N, C-alpha and C positions, 0 to 999 in steps of 0.2 A: 503493500498500499504506498504509496506517494505521501511524504510529507516535507513541505517546504518552510523552511526555519526563517525569521528575520528578526532582526534584533535592533532596536532603537535606543542608543547610548543616553540620548538626552533625558528621557522617559524613564529608564532602564526597564523597558518593555519587550517582552518574546514574545514573538507571535508564530504560532505553528499551523500551519494552514492543512488541514486534513482532507485528505478524499478517498472514493470509493466506499467499501464495507470494513467496518470495525467489527471483527468476530476473532473466535479464539486465535486463530492462524495469523492474523494481520497485526493484534494488538501490541504483541512484542516487537514487532518491526518500528512502530510507531514510539511506544515507550521509551528504547534504548537510543534513538537520536535528541529526542527530546530531553532526557534525563541529563545526558551529556552536555546540550548546549546550555542548560540551567546551571549544572556544577561549573561550567566554564564561565558564563557571564553572570550568575547570581543576579537574576533579575528581581525585582520588585514586584512586577506585575507579570503574568502568564494568561495569553490570550490565546485559548483553541478555537481555531475557526472551523466551524461543523458544516459550513456553506456546501462544500463538496462531497458530505457523508449522507448517501443514500441510505444506508441500513447500519445498524448498531443493534448486538447483543448484550448479554449482563458483562463482556469481555470490556467493552466500551464503558460500562459502569466503571469498572475496576480501573481502567485507564486513567478516566477522571478522579477517582478517588485517590489513588496513588500521587496523580499529581499536584491536587489538593494539600494531601499530607505534605507531600515535599516542599511546595510553596510556603504553607502555612509556618512548618518548621523553620524555615529560613526567613520568617516575618515577612512574606509576602502574600500576595491573593491572587486568585484565578478567576477569569471570566470567560465565558463560554458565549460564543457568537453563532448566528445565523443558522440554527439546526432545523432540518426540515420538521414537518409536523409530524411525520411518524417517530422519528429520533427525538423530538422535543416531549412527545408523550411518554417515550420510555425514560426519559430523564426525570419525567416528573415523579412519574409511579416509584422512580428509586427514589426521591427525595433531592436530587441533586442541588435544587435551589435553595434548599437549605445550608449548603456548601458555599455556595457562591452564586454569582448573578449570571442568569441566562437570558441574553437579549437578542433580539433583532435588530442590528445595524442598519440595514438597507444599503451596505455596501460592500465591496470585496478588497478593498485596497487598505495596506497598512497605514499609508500616508495620509488616507483618509480620516485618521484619527479616531478611536473608539474612545469613548469617556472612560476613563478609570475612577 
Protein backbone atom coordinates (compact mmCIF):
# COMPACT_ATOMS: atom_id res chain seq x y z
CA UNK A 1 0.00 0.00 0.00
CA UNK A 2 1.41 3.38 -0.96
CA UNK A 3 2.07 5.98 1.70
CA UNK A 4 3.41 9.43 0.88
CA UNK A 5 5.02 11.34 3.73
CA UNK A 6 5.49 15.10 3.96
CA UNK A 7 7.03 17.11 6.79
CA UNK A 8 6.53 20.81 7.50
CA UNK A 9 9.33 22.02 9.78
CA UNK A 10 7.65 25.33 10.59
CA UNK A 11 4.56 23.71 12.14
CA UNK A 12 6.39 20.48 13.06
CA UNK A 13 3.65 18.54 11.27
CA UNK A 14 3.98 15.21 9.55
CA UNK A 15 1.41 14.31 6.90
CA UNK A 16 0.92 10.69 5.85
CA UNK A 17 -1.20 10.35 2.72
CA UNK A 18 -2.59 6.83 2.78
CA UNK A 19 -4.14 5.09 -0.22
CA UNK A 20 -5.63 1.75 -1.17
CA UNK A 21 -7.10 -0.71 1.32
CA UNK A 22 -5.94 -1.03 4.92
CA UNK A 23 -6.13 -4.62 6.09
CA UNK A 24 -3.95 -7.13 7.93
CA UNK A 25 -1.56 -7.48 4.98
CA UNK A 26 -1.05 -3.78 4.31
CA UNK A 27 -1.06 -2.29 7.82
CA UNK A 28 2.55 -3.25 8.61
CA UNK A 29 3.72 -1.62 5.39
CA UNK A 30 2.15 1.63 6.57
CA UNK A 31 3.22 1.44 10.21
CA UNK A 32 6.93 1.09 9.56
CA UNK A 33 7.57 4.14 7.32
CA UNK A 34 5.26 6.37 9.38
CA UNK A 35 6.89 5.32 12.67
CA UNK A 36 10.37 5.75 11.21
CA UNK A 37 9.53 9.28 10.08
CA UNK A 38 7.98 10.09 13.47
CA UNK A 39 11.10 8.94 15.28
CA UNK A 40 13.34 10.87 12.87
CA UNK A 41 11.40 14.15 12.75
CA UNK A 42 9.75 14.18 16.21
CA UNK A 43 6.67 16.08 14.98
CA UNK A 44 4.15 17.76 17.24
CA UNK A 45 1.31 16.88 14.89
CA UNK A 46 0.64 13.75 12.85
CA UNK A 47 -1.99 14.02 10.14
CA UNK A 48 -3.27 10.78 8.63
CA UNK A 49 -4.96 11.62 5.33
CA UNK A 50 -7.47 8.87 4.55
CA UNK A 51 -8.78 10.46 1.33
CA UNK A 52 -7.24 7.67 -0.77
CA UNK A 53 -8.45 4.79 1.42
CA UNK A 54 -11.49 2.92 0.14
CA UNK A 55 -11.59 0.06 2.66
CA UNK A 56 -10.36 -0.46 6.19
CA UNK A 57 -10.81 -3.31 8.67
CA UNK A 58 -9.78 -3.60 12.32
CA UNK A 59 -6.11 -3.51 11.30
CA UNK A 60 -6.67 0.11 10.31
CA UNK A 61 -8.07 0.84 13.76
CA UNK A 62 -4.93 -0.74 15.23
CA UNK A 63 -2.81 1.46 12.97
CA UNK A 64 -4.62 4.57 14.21
CA UNK A 65 -4.45 3.59 17.89
CA UNK A 66 -0.75 2.75 17.67
CA UNK A 67 0.09 6.11 16.06
CA UNK A 68 -2.11 7.88 18.62
CA UNK A 69 -0.20 6.23 21.49
CA UNK A 70 3.16 7.05 19.92
CA UNK A 71 2.26 10.70 19.37
CA UNK A 72 0.66 11.00 22.81
CA UNK A 73 3.78 9.58 24.48
CA UNK A 74 5.82 12.24 22.67
CA UNK A 75 3.46 15.05 23.71
CA UNK A 76 2.02 15.39 20.23
CA UNK A 77 -1.38 14.87 18.69
CA UNK A 78 -3.08 13.02 15.86
CA UNK A 79 -5.55 14.32 13.29
CA UNK A 80 -7.38 12.16 10.77
CA UNK A 81 -8.65 13.78 7.60
CA UNK A 82 -11.05 12.91 4.82
CA UNK A 83 -12.11 9.30 5.39
CA UNK A 84 -14.77 8.08 2.97
CA UNK A 85 -18.20 7.44 4.55
CA UNK A 86 -17.60 3.68 4.94
CA UNK A 87 -14.22 4.14 6.63
CA UNK A 88 -15.56 7.00 8.77
CA UNK A 89 -18.37 4.69 10.00
CA UNK A 90 -15.81 2.07 11.10
CA UNK A 91 -13.87 4.79 12.93
CA UNK A 92 -17.04 5.99 14.66
CA UNK A 93 -18.00 2.47 15.75
CA UNK A 94 -14.50 1.95 17.16
CA UNK A 95 -14.58 5.25 19.06
CA UNK A 96 -11.61 6.80 17.25
CA UNK A 97 -13.15 10.25 17.76
CA UNK A 98 -12.49 9.94 21.50
CA UNK A 99 -8.75 9.77 20.78
CA UNK A 100 -8.36 12.33 18.03
CA UNK A 101 -10.24 14.62 15.68
CA UNK A 102 -11.64 13.17 12.46
CA UNK A 103 -12.45 15.89 9.95
CA UNK A 104 -13.41 16.44 6.34
CA UNK A 105 -10.86 19.06 5.27
CA UNK A 106 -12.13 19.51 1.73
CA UNK A 107 -8.66 19.54 0.19
CA UNK A 108 -5.90 17.14 -0.71
CA UNK A 109 -2.85 19.35 -0.34
CA UNK A 110 -0.55 19.67 2.68
CA UNK A 111 0.24 23.25 1.69
CA UNK A 112 -3.49 24.00 1.87
CA UNK A 113 -3.14 23.97 5.64
CA UNK A 114 -5.17 21.72 7.86
CA UNK A 115 -6.05 23.57 11.05
CA UNK A 116 -4.38 21.83 13.95
